[in-house]
C-alpha positions as CSV (number, residue, x, y, z in Angstrom):
1,X,-23.6,-13.7,-5.2
2,X,-20.8,-12.8,-7.5
3,X,-17.2,-13.5,-7.0
4,X,-14.4,-11.4,-8.5
5,X,-11.0,-12.8,-9.5
6,X,-7.9,-10.8,-9.5
7,X,-4.9,-12.2,-11.4
8,X,-1.7,-11.7,-9.5
9,X,2.0,-12.0,-10.5
10,X,4.5,-11.4,-7.7
11,X,8.3,-11.7,-7.6
12,X,9.5,-14.1,-4.9
13,X,12.7,-13.7,-2.7
14,X,14.5,-16.2,-4.9
15,X,13.6,-14.2,-8.2
16,X,10.9,-16.5,-9.5
17,X,7.5,-15.1,-10.5
18,X,4.7,-16.5,-8.4
19,X,1.2,-16.5,-10.0
20,X,-1.9,-16.8,-8.0
21,X,-5.5,-15.6,-8.0
22,X,-7.2,-13.6,-5.3
23,X,-11.0,-14.1,-5.0
24,X,-13.2,-11.4,-3.4
25,X,-16.8,-10.8,-2.9
26,X,-16.5,-7.2,-4.0
27,X,-14.8,-5.8,-7.1
28,X,-12.4,-3.7,-5.0
29,X,-8.7,-3.8,-6.1
30,X,-7.5,-2.4,-2.7
31,X,-9.3,-5.4,-0.9
32,X,-7.7,-7.9,-3.3
33,X,-4.3,-6.3,-2.7
34,X,-4.7,-6.4,1.0
35,X,-5.7,-10.2,0.8
36,X,-2.7,-10.9,-1.4
37,X,-0.4,-9.2,1.1
38,X,-2.0,-11.1,4.0
39,X,-1.4,-14.4,2.2
40,X,2.2,-13.6,1.1
41,X,3.0,-13.1,4.9
42,X,1.8,-16.6,5.6
43,X,4.3,-18.1,3.2
44,X,7.2,-15.8,4.2
45,X,7.0,-13.5,1.2
46,X,5.9,-10.4,3.0
47,X,8.4,-8.2,1.3
48,X,7.0,-8.8,-2.1
49,X,5.6,-5.9,-3.9
50,X,1.8,-5.9,-4.5
51,X,0.2,-3.0,-6.3
52,X,-2.3,-2.5,-9.1
53,X,0.5,-3.6,-11.5
54,X,0.8,-7.0,-9.9
55,X,-2.9,-7.6,-8.9
56,X,-5.4,-6.8,-11.7
57,X,-9.1,-7.6,-12.1
58,X,-9.5,-10.5,-14.4
59,X,-13.2,-11.6,-14.3
60,X,-16.4,-12.1,-12.3
């Protein structure tokens, strides 16, 4: 099974840039963005912008 890593940079409420990776089982950017948004909600950053500009495929 392959795993796909999406390199993600998002602006936090306090103006800092958060860097994290999203790992998926399919190379689908929309799925990675959905996972990123879901995680951001859990840390209180649900208003952060996550698009293909912030979440990009990195490697498999």
